[in-house]
C-alpha positions as a Markdown table, in Angstrom:
| # | Residue | x | y | z |
|---|---|---|---|---|
| 1 | Unk | -51.4 | 22.1 | -30.0 |
| 2 | Unk | -53.1 | 25.8 | -30.2 |
| 3 | Unk | -49.4 | 27.4 | -29.8 |
| 4 | Unk | -48.8 | 25.1 | -33.0 |
| 5 | Unk | -52.1 | 25.9 | -34.7 |
| 6 | Unk | -51.0 | 29.2 | -34.3 |
| 7 | Unk | -47.9 | 29.6 | -36.0 |
| 8 | Unk | -49.4 | 27.2 | -38.6 |
| 9 | Unk | -51.9 | 30.6 | -39.2 |
| 10 | Unk | -48.9 | 33.0 | -39.0 |
| 11 | Unk | -47.2 | 31.1 | -41.2 |
| 12 | Unk | -50.0 | 31.1 | -43.4 |
| 13 | Unk | -50.9 | 34.7 | -43.6 |
| 14 | Unk | -47.1 | 35.5 | -44.0 |
| 15 | Unk | -47.3 | 32.9 | -47.3 |
| 16 | Unk | -50.3 | 35.2 | -48.3 |
| 17 | Unk | -47.7 | 38.4 | -48.0 |
| 18 | Unk | -44.5 | 36.5 | -50.2 |
| 19 | Unk | -46.7 | 35.8 | -52.8 |
| 20 | Unk | -48.5 | 39.0 | -53.4 |
| 21 | Unk | -44.5 | 40.4 | -53.2 |
| 22 | Unk | -43.7 | 41.6 | -56.8 |
| 23 | Unk | -40.3 | 40.0 | -57.0 |
| 24 | Unk | -40.9 | 36.8 | -56.1 |
| 25 | Unk | -44.4 | 36.7 | -58.9 |
| 26 | Unk | -41.5 | 37.0 | -61.2 |
| 27 | Unk | -39.4 | 34.2 | -59.6 |
| 28 | Unk | -41.4 | 31.1 | -60.8 |
| 29 | Unk | -39.6 | 28.9 | -59.1 |
| 30 | Unk | -40.0 | 30.8 | -55.8 |
| 31 | Unk | -43.8 | 31.2 | -56.4 |
| 32 | Unk | -44.9 | 27.8 | -57.2 |
| 33 | Unk | -43.0 | 26.9 | -53.8 |
| 34 | Unk | -44.6 | 29.1 | -51.5 |
| 35 | Unk | -48.4 | 28.5 | -53.6 |
| 36 | Unk | -47.7 | 24.4 | -52.6 |
| 37 | Unk | -47.3 | 25.6 | -49.3 |
| 38 | Unk | -49.6 | 28.0 | -49.1 |
| 39 | Unk | -52.5 | 25.4 | -50.6 |
| 40 | Unk | -51.0 | 22.4 | -48.1 |
| 41 | Unk | -51.9 | 24.6 | -45.2 |
| 42 | Unk | -54.9 | 26.1 | -46.6 |
| 43 | Unk | -57.3 | 23.1 | -44.9 |
| 44 | Unk | -55.5 | 23.3 | -41.8 |
| 45 | Unk | -56.0 | 26.9 | -41.3 |
| 46 | Unk | -59.4 | 27.3 | -42.2 |
| 47 | Unk | -60.6 | 24.5 | -39.4 |
| 48 | Unk | -58.1 | 26.7 | -37.3 |
| 49 | Unk | -59.9 | 29.5 | -37.4 |
| 50 | Unk | -63.5 | 27.7 | -37.4 |
| 51 | Unk | -62.6 | 26.2 | -34.7 |
| 52 | Unk | -60.9 | 29.6 | -33.0 |
| 53 | Unk | -64.6 | 31.3 | -33.7 |
| 54 | Unk | -66.4 | 28.5 | -32.3 |
| 55 | Unk | -64.2 | 29.1 | -28.6 |
| 56 | Unk | -65.1 | 32.5 | -29.3 |
| 57 | Unk | -68.7 | 31.8 | -29.7 |
| 58 | Unk | -68.1 | 29.8 | -26.2 |
| 59 | Unk | -67.0 | 32.0 | -24.1 |
| 60 | Unk | -69.6 | 34.5 | -24.8 |
| 61 | Unk | -72.3 | 31.3 | -24.5 |
| 62 | Unk | -70.8 | 31.0 | -21.2 |
| 63 | Unk | -71.2 | 34.6 | -20.2 |
| 64 | Unk | -74.7 | 34.9 | -21.1 |
| 65 | Unk | -75.1 | 31.5 | -18.4 |
| 66 | Unk | -74.9 | 34.5 | -15.8 |
| 67 | Unk | -77.7 | 36.5 | -17.0 |
| 68 | Unk | -81.1 | 37.2 | -14.6 |
| 69 | Unk | -82.9 | 36.8 | -17.4 |
| 70 | Unk | -84.1 | 32.7 | -17.9 |
| 71 | Unk | -85.2 | 32.6 | -20.9 |
| 72 | Unk | -81.7 | 34.1 | -22.0 |
| 73 | Unk | -79.5 | 31.4 | -20.0 |
| 74 | Unk | -81.6 | 28.6 | -21.0 |
| 75 | Unk | -81.0 | 29.8 | -24.5 |
| 76 | Unk | -77.1 | 30.3 | -23.8 |
| 77 | Unk | -77.5 | 26.7 | -22.5 |
| 78 | Unk | -79.0 | 25.3 | -25.5 |
| 79 | Unk | -76.3 | 27.0 | -27.4 |
| 80 | Unk | -73.3 | 25.8 | -25.3 |
| 81 | Unk | -74.1 | 21.8 | -26.2 |
| 82 | Unk | -74.7 | 22.8 | -30.0 |
| 83 | Unk | -71.2 | 24.5 | -29.3 |
| 84 | Unk | -69.1 | 21.5 | -27.9 |
| 85 | Unk | -70.3 | 18.8 | -30.3 |
| 86 | Unk | -68.8 | 21.4 | -32.9 |
| 87 | Unk | -66.0 | 22.0 | -30.8 |
| 88 | Unk | -64.6 | 18.2 | -30.3 |
| 89 | Unk | -65.5 | 17.5 | -33.8 |
| 90 | Unk | -63.2 | 20.2 | -35.6 |
| 91 | Unk | -60.6 | 19.0 | -32.6 |
| 92 | Unk | -60.8 | 15.6 | -34.3 |
| 93 | Unk | -60.3 | 17.3 | -37.8 |
| 94 | Unk | -57.9 | 19.3 | -36.9 |
| 95 | Unk | -55.8 | 16.0 | -35.0 |
| 96 | Unk | -56.2 | 14.0 | -38.1 |
| 97 | Unk | -54.5 | 17.3 | -40.5 |
| 98 | Unk | -51.5 | 17.2 | -38.2 |
| 99 | Unk | -50.5 | 14.2 | -38.6 |
| 100 | Unk | -47.5 | 13.8 | -39.9 |
| 101 | Unk | -47.7 | 13.2 | -43.8 |
| 102 | Unk | -46.8 | 10.5 | -46.0 |
| 103 | Unk | -43.9 | 12.2 | -48.1 |
| 104 | Unk | -45.8 | 10.1 | -51.1 |
| 105 | Unk | -49.1 | 11.7 | -51.1 |
| 106 | Unk | -48.2 | 14.6 | -53.5 |
| 107 | Unk | -46.6 | 12.0 | -56.2 |
| 108 | Unk | -47.3 | 11.0 | -59.6 |
| 109 | Unk | -48.1 | 7.1 | -59.8 |
| 110 | Unk | -47.7 | 4.0 | -61.0 |
| 111 | Unk | -50.3 | 2.2 | -61.6 |
| 112 | Unk | -50.0 | -1.6 | -62.4 |
| 113 | Unk | -53.2 | -3.6 | -63.3 |
| 114 | Unk | -52.8 | -7.9 | -63.8 |
| 115 | Unk | -55.1 | -11.0 | -63.9 |
| 116 | Unk | -54.8 | -13.3 | -61.6 |
| 117 | Unk | -57.0 | -16.2 | -61.5 |
| 118 | Unk | -59.6 | -16.8 | -63.4 |
| 119 | Unk | -57.9 | -17.1 | -66.6 |
| 120 | Unk | -59.5 | -14.9 | -69.2 |
| 121 | Unk | -62.5 | -13.6 | -66.9 |
| 122 | Unk | -59.3 | -12.4 | -65.0 |
| 123 | Unk | -58.0 | -10.4 | -68.0 |
| 124 | Unk | -61.3 | -9.0 | -69.0 |
| 125 | Unk | -62.2 | -7.6 | -65.0 |
| 126 | Unk | -58.4 | -6.1 | -65.4 |
| 127 | Unk | -59.2 | -4.2 | -68.3 |
| 128 | Unk | -62.9 | -3.2 | -66.2 |
| 129 | Unk | -60.2 | -1.8 | -63.3 |
| 130 | Unk | -58.3 | -0.1 | -65.9 |
| 131 | Unk | -61.4 | 2.0 | -67.3 |
| 132 | Unk | -62.3 | 2.4 | -64.1 |
| 133 | Unk | -59.3 | 3.7 | -62.7 |
| 134 | Unk | -59.2 | 6.0 | -66.0 |
| 135 | Unk | -62.4 | 7.8 | -65.8 |
| 136 | Unk | -61.8 | 8.7 | -62.0 |
| 137 | Unk | -58.2 | 10.4 | -63.2 |
| 138 | Unk | -60.7 | 11.9 | -65.8 |
| 139 | Unk | -62.6 | 13.2 | -63.4 |
| 140 | Unk | -60.2 | 14.1 | -61.4 |
| 141 | Unk | -58.4 | 16.3 | -64.2 |
| 142 | Unk | -55.7 | 14.4 | -64.1 |
| 143 | Unk | -53.0 | 12.2 | -67.0 |
| 144 | Unk | -52.6 | 9.0 | -67.7 |
| 145 | Unk | -49.8 | 7.7 | -69.9 |
| 146 | Unk | -49.9 | 4.3 | -70.7 |
| 147 | Unk | -46.1 | 2.2 | -70.3 |
| 148 | Unk | -46.2 | -1.1 | -70.9 |
| 149 | Unk | -49.6 | -3.6 | -71.6 |
| 150 | Unk | -50.1 | -6.8 | -72.9 |
| 151 | Unk | -53.3 | -6.7 | -74.2 |
| 152 | Unk | -55.6 | -9.9 | -74.7 |
| 153 | Unk | -57.8 | -10.3 | -78.3 |
| 154 | Unk | -61.3 | -10.5 | -76.1 |
| 155 | Unk | -60.4 | -6.2 | -75.2 |
| 156 | Unk | -59.0 | -7.4 | -71.7 |
| 157 | Unk | -55.5 | -7.4 | -70.4 |
| 158 | Unk | -52.7 | -10.0 | -68.5 |
| 159 | Unk | -50.3 | -6.5 | -67.7 |
| 160 | Unk | -51.1 | -2.9 | -67.8 |
| 161 | Unk | -49.4 | 0.0 | -66.3 |
| 162 | Unk | -50.1 | 3.4 | -66.5 |
| 163 | Unk | -48.4 | 6.4 | -64.8 |
| 164 | Unk | -51.3 | 8.5 | -63.4 |
| 165 | Unk | -49.7 | 12.4 | -63.1 |
| 166 | Unk | -51.9 | 15.3 | -61.0 |
| 167 | Unk | -52.4 | 16.8 | -58.1 |
| 168 | Unk | -52.2 | 14.2 | -54.5 |
| 169 | Unk | -52.8 | 11.0 | -57.2 |
| 170 | Unk | -51.2 | 9.2 | -54.3 |
| 171 | Unk | -52.6 | 10.3 | -51.8 |
| 172 | Unk | -56.0 | 9.3 | -53.3 |
| 173 | Unk | -54.6 | 5.7 | -54.9 |
| 174 | Unk | -52.7 | 4.3 | -52.1 |
| 175 | Unk | -55.2 | 2.6 | -50.6 |
| 176 | Unk | -56.3 | 0.5 | -53.9 |
| 177 | Unk | -53.2 | -1.9 | -53.7 |
| 178 | Unk | -54.2 | -5.2 | -53.1 |
| 179 | Unk | -56.8 | -8.4 | -54.7 |
| 180 | Unk | -59.8 | -7.1 | -56.3 |
| 181 | Unk | -62.1 | -9.8 | -56.7 |
| 182 | Unk | -64.8 | -10.0 | -59.0 |
| 183 | Unk | -68.4 | -12.3 | -59.0 |
| 184 | Unk | -69.7 | -12.7 | -62.4 |
| 185 | Unk | -71.5 | -15.1 | -64.5 |
| 186 | Unk | -68.8 | -14.9 | -67.7 |
| 187 | Unk | -70.0 | -14.4 | -71.5 |
| 188 | Unk | -68.7 | -17.6 | -72.3 |
| 189 | Unk | -70.5 | -19.4 | -69.4 |
| 190 | Unk | -73.5 | -21.4 | -70.9 |
| 191 | Unk | -75.0 | -22.7 | -67.9 |
| 192 | Unk | -74.9 | -19.1 | -66.2 |
| 193 | Unk | -73.0 | -20.4 | -63.1 |
| 194 | Unk | -71.2 | -17.9 | -61.0 |
| 195 | Unk | -67.4 | -17.2 | -61.5 |
| 196 | Unk | -64.9 | -15.8 | -59.0 |
| 197 | Unk | -62.0 | -14.2 | -60.3 |
| 198 | Unk | -59.3 | -12.1 | -58.9 |
| 199 | Unk | -56.9 | -9.5 | -60.3 |
| 200 | Unk | -54.1 | -7.8 | -58.5 |
| 201 | Unk | -53.7 | -3.7 | -58.3 |
| 202 | Unk | -50.4 | -2.1 | -57.4 |
| 203 | Unk | -50.3 | 1.6 | -56.8 |
| 204 | Unk | -46.5 | 3.0 | -56.6 |
| 205 | Unk | -45.1 | 6.5 | -56.2 |
| 206 | Unk | -43.2 | 7.6 | -59.0 |
| 207 | Unk | -39.7 | 7.6 | -58.1 |
| 208 | Unk | -37.1 | 10.7 | -59.3 |
| 209 | Unk | -33.6 | 10.2 | -59.9 |
| 210 | Unk | -33.6 | 11.2 | -56.9 |
| 211 | Unk | -35.3 | 9.3 | -54.8 |
| 212 | Unk | -33.9 | 5.9 | -56.7 |
| 213 | Unk | -30.2 | 6.0 | -58.2 |
| 214 | Unk | -29.8 | 3.2 | -60.7 |
| 215 | Unk | -26.0 | 1.8 | -60.8 |
| 216 | Unk | -25.7 | 1.5 | -65.2 |
| 217 | Unk | -23.5 | -1.1 | -64.2 |
| 218 | Unk | -26.4 | -3.4 | -62.1 |
| 219 | Unk | -28.8 | -3.0 | -64.8 |
| 220 | Unk | -29.1 | -5.4 | -67.8 |
| 221 | Unk | -30.6 | -4.2 | -71.3 |
| 222 | Unk | -31.8 | -6.7 | -73.7 |
| 223 | Unk | -33.5 | -6.1 | -76.8 |
| 224 | Unk | -36.3 | -7.7 | -79.0 |
| 225 | Unk | -38.8 | -6.7 | -81.7 |
| 226 | Unk | -42.3 | -6.4 | -79.7 |
| 227 | Unk | -45.8 | -8.5 | -80.4 |
| 228 | Unk | -49.4 | -7.9 | -80.6 |
| 229 | Unk | -51.8 | -10.6 | -78.7 |
| 230 | Unk | -51.4 | -13.8 | -79.6 |
| 231 | Unk | -48.0 | -13.4 | -80.5 |
| 232 | Unk | -48.0 | -11.8 | -84.1 |
| 233 | Unk | -45.0 | -9.7 | -84.8 |
| 234 | Unk | -45.8 | -6.3 | -85.2 |
| 235 | Unk | -43.1 | -4.4 | -85.3 |
| 236 | Unk | -39.9 | -5.2 | -87.7 |
| 237 | Unk | -37.1 | -3.5 | -85.5 |
| 238 | Unk | -35.6 | -4.5 | -82.4 |
| 239 | Unk | -37.1 | -1.2 | -80.5 |
| 240 | Unk | -38.9 | -3.3 | -77.5 |
| 241 | Unk | -36.4 | -3.2 | -74.2 |
| 242 | Unk | -36.2 | -5.6 | -71.1 |
| 243 | Unk | -34.4 | -4.3 | -68.4 |
| 244 | Unk | -32.7 | -6.4 | -65.6 |
| 245 | Unk | -32.1 | -4.7 | -62.4 |
| 246 | Unk | -29.1 | -7.7 | -61.3 |
| 247 | Unk | -29.0 | -6.9 | -57.4 |
| 248 | Unk | -33.1 | -7.5 | -56.6 |
| 249 | Unk | -33.8 | -9.8 | -59.5 |
| 250 | Unk | -36.5 | -7.0 | -60.5 |
| 251 | Unk | -37.5 | -7.9 | -65.0 |
| 252 | Unk | -39.3 | -4.8 | -66.5 |
| 253 | Unk | -40.4 | -4.9 | -70.2 |
| 254 | Unk | -41.1 | -2.3 | -72.8 |
| 255 | Unk | -42.5 | -1.8 | -76.0 |
| 256 | Unk | -45.4 | 0.5 | -76.5 |
| 257 | Unk | -43.6 | 2.5 | -78.2 |
| 258 | Unk | -41.6 | 2.5 | -82.1 |
| 259 | Unk | -38.6 | 3.7 | -80.5 |
| 260 | Unk | -36.5 | 2.1 | -78.6 |
| 261 | Unk | -35.3 | 5.3 | -76.6 |
| 262 | Unk | -38.5 | 5.9 | -75.6 |
| 263 | Unk | -39.3 | 2.3 | -74.4 |
| 264 | Unk | -36.2 | 2.6 | -72.6 |
| 265 | Unk | -36.9 | 5.4 | -70.7 |
| 266 | Unk | -40.2 | 4.3 | -69.5 |
| 267 | Unk | -38.7 | 1.2 | -68.5 |
| 268 | Unk | -36.2 | 2.9 | -66.3 |
| 269 | Unk | -39.1 | 4.8 | -65.0 |
| 270 | Unk | -40.9 | 1.5 | -64.1 |
| 271 | Unk | -38.1 | 0.3 | -62.8 |
| 272 | Unk | -36.9 | 3.3 | -60.1 |
| 273 | Unk | -40.6 | 2.9 | -59.1 |
| 274 | Unk | -41.0 | -0.6 | -58.5 |
| 275 | Unk | -37.4 | -0.3 | -56.4 |
| 276 | Unk | -38.7 | 2.4 | -54.6 |
| 277 | Unk | -41.8 | 0.5 | -53.7 |
| 278 | Unk | -39.4 | -2.7 | -52.4 |
| 279 | Unk | -38.0 | -0.1 | -50.3 |
| 280 | Unk | -41.3 | 1.0 | -48.8 |
| 281 | Unk | -42.1 | -2.4 | -48.2 |
| 282 | Unk | -39.0 | -3.7 | -46.1 |
| 283 | Unk | -39.5 | -0.7 | -44.2 |
| 284 | Unk | -43.2 | -1.6 | -43.3 |
| 285 | Unk | -41.9 | -5.0 | -42.7 |
| 286 | Unk | -40.3 | -3.9 | -39.6 |
| 287 | Unk | -42.4 | -2.0 | -38.4 |
| 288 | Unk | -44.3 | -4.1 | -35.6 |
| 289 | Unk | -47.5 | -6.5 | -36.3 |
| 290 | Unk | -49.9 | -4.2 | -34.1 |
| 291 | Unk | -48.3 | -0.8 | -35.5 |
| 292 | Unk | -49.2 | -2.1 | -39.2 |
| 293 | Unk | -52.2 | -3.1 | -38.7 |
| 294 | Unk | -53.4 | 0.1 | -37.0 |
| 295 | Unk | -51.8 | 2.5 | -39.3 |
| 296 | Unk | -52.2 | 0.5 | -42.3 |
| 297 | Unk | -49.2 | 0.2 | -44.8 |
| 298 | Unk | -50.6 | -0.8 | -47.8 |
| 299 | Unk | -49.8 | -4.6 | -48.1 |
| 300 | Unk | -51.1 | -5.9 | -51.4 |
| 301 | Unk | -51.0 | -9.8 | -50.3 |
| 302 | Unk | -54.9 | -10.0 | -49.8 |
| 303 | Unk | -58.2 | -9.4 | -50.6 |
| 304 | Unk | -59.1 | -5.9 | -50.4 |
| 305 | Unk | -62.2 | -5.7 | -52.3 |
| 306 | Unk | -65.4 | -7.9 | -54.1 |
| 307 | Unk | -67.0 | -6.9 | -56.9 |
| 308 | Unk | -70.0 | -8.8 | -57.0 |
| 309 | Unk | -72.3 | -8.7 | -60.4 |
| 310 | Unk | -75.5 | -10.5 | -59.6 |
| 311 | Unk | -76.2 | -8.6 | -56.2 |
| 312 | Unk | -74.7 | -4.7 | -57.8 |
| 313 | Unk | -72.7 | -4.5 | -55.1 |
| 314 | Unk | -68.8 | -3.6 | -54.0 |
| 315 | Unk | -67.5 | -4.6 | -50.3 |
| 316 | Unk | -64.2 | -3.1 | -49.2 |
| 317 | Unk | -63.9 | -6.0 | -46.4 |
| 318 | Unk | -61.0 | -3.4 | -44.8 |
| 319 | Unk | -63.6 | -1.3 | -43.4 |
| 320 | Unk | -66.6 | -3.7 | -43.9 |
| 321 | Unk | -67.8 | -1.3 | -46.5 |
| 322 | Unk | -70.8 | -2.4 | -48.9 |
| 323 | Unk | -71.7 | 0.0 | -51.6 |
| 324 | Unk | -75.3 | -1.5 | -53.9 |
| 325 | Unk | -73.7 | 1.1 | -56.5 |
| 326 | Unk | -71.2 | -1.2 | -58.6 |
| 327 | Unk | -72.0 | 0.4 | -62.3 |
| 328 | Unk | -71.5 | 4.0 | -61.0 |
| 329 | Unk | -68.2 | 2.4 | -59.5 |
| 330 | Unk | -67.3 | 0.7 | -62.3 |
| 331 | Unk | -67.5 | 4.4 | -64.1 |
| 332 | Unk | -65.1 | 5.9 | -62.1 |
| 333 | Unk | -67.1 | 7.2 | -59.2 |
| 334 | Unk | -65.0 | 6.0 | -56.3 |
| 335 | Unk | -65.0 | 9.3 | -53.8 |
| 336 | Unk | -66.7 | 7.8 | -51.4 |
| 337 | Unk | -65.2 | 4.2 | -51.2 |
| 338 | Unk | -61.9 | 6.7 | -51.5 |
| 339 | Unk | -63.1 | 8.6 | -48.5 |
| 340 | Unk | -64.4 | 6.5 | -46.4 |
| 341 | Unk | -60.9 | 4.7 | -46.6 |
| 342 | Unk | -59.1 | 7.7 | -45.9 |
| 343 | Unk | -61.3 | 8.2 | -43.1 |
| 344 | Unk | -60.4 | 5.0 | -41.7 |
| 345 | Unk | -57.1 | 4.9 | -42.0 |
| 346 | Unk | -56.3 | 8.5 | -40.5 |
| 347 | Unk | -58.5 | 7.4 | -37.7 |
| 348 | Unk | -56.4 | 4.5 | -37.1 |
| 349 | Unk | -52.9 | 6.5 | -37.5 |
| 350 | Unk | -54.1 | 8.7 | -35.0 |
| 351 | Unk | -55.5 | 6.2 | -32.5 |
| 352 | Unk | -52.2 | 4.9 | -32.7 |
| 353 | Unk | -50.4 | 8.4 | -32.1 |
| 354 | Unk | -52.5 | 9.4 | -29.4 |
| 355 | Unk | -51.5 | 8.2 | -25.5 |
| 356 | Unk | -53.3 | 9.1 | -22.4 |
| 357 | Unk | -50.9 | 11.7 | -21.8 |
| 358 | Unk | -51.0 | 13.4 | -25.3 |
| 359 | Unk | -52.1 | 17.0 | -24.8 |
| 360 | Unk | -55.3 | 18.0 | -26.5 |
| 361 | Unk | -56.4 | 21.1 | -27.8 |
| 362 | Unk | -56.2 | 24.1 | -25.6 |
| 363 | Unk | -60.1 | 24.6 | -24.4 |
| 364 | Unk | -58.9 | 28.4 | -24.1 |
| 365 | Unk | -56.7 | 30.8 | -25.6 |
| 366 | Unk | -56.2 | 33.7 | -23.5 |
């Protein structure tokens, strides 16, 4: 494994040379390609170089243990204890970094939020989650575009679908898929009783035409007049579009744009994402139940998180994490939650990948 890491380091150095080549700099596509690869390898290389320094310091401390001066010998022993801990930590980090990458991690996402059980209260919470993800995206410098929405008169959503564009969006959002439960006293509740409602979140990697090819003969396109909350007409032309994918039965509607062509383009984008997600879910179903529980496959069938307003807490049930910072989280402060989830699922994937005979990182690099 150490040799593999050295090869990664050498590739990293070569990429730096390529990116300083005037011919490459003048070729925008080539430069962007090498730049992305350089960025992808950067974290591994930085950890590997730090790991190499720790190994070098361990070797030097090992030499000092042979010193005739008792004080120097004792200091060397203490230094070695600290370095051994650091070495093991870096080994674990490098193993996680070397795990096969999810090919969808670099993709933009379709974020679908739908009100579930709980009526109007569920619709209001769907609005809260939509704003939470928007604020998180703004903090990350990502762009958010609403693809389709079905708002309610009170400021909530029966359904809202948005496209989130940015660096590594899917890698950050992919563990948000599932049932989000809220416990609070609705504004319409006169007796102060706590109600429980649910909202479903689906995170779909955006699909390019090369990922999912849609045969025009396999879709039916219907046009109709768009409507607003409560069914009132908001458009006098047939600009709204409904696309039905006949083989799968998937139906997508879009009426946000005044242009029929724009609504059709948005609906096709959503349809491609749902078809790609369907393919991914079917692949996951073929994975053994044991492996699914170990690596986490984004199954959306179960409750994943509870937002408890009376106690000001958010609990993620998959990892047993409870944070008493509900207001901050709803304002988009999701970093701690997402980092903990990523670490947990990476650890589970690492446990699955390792065997008793799996090679460890070399103890020396002579």
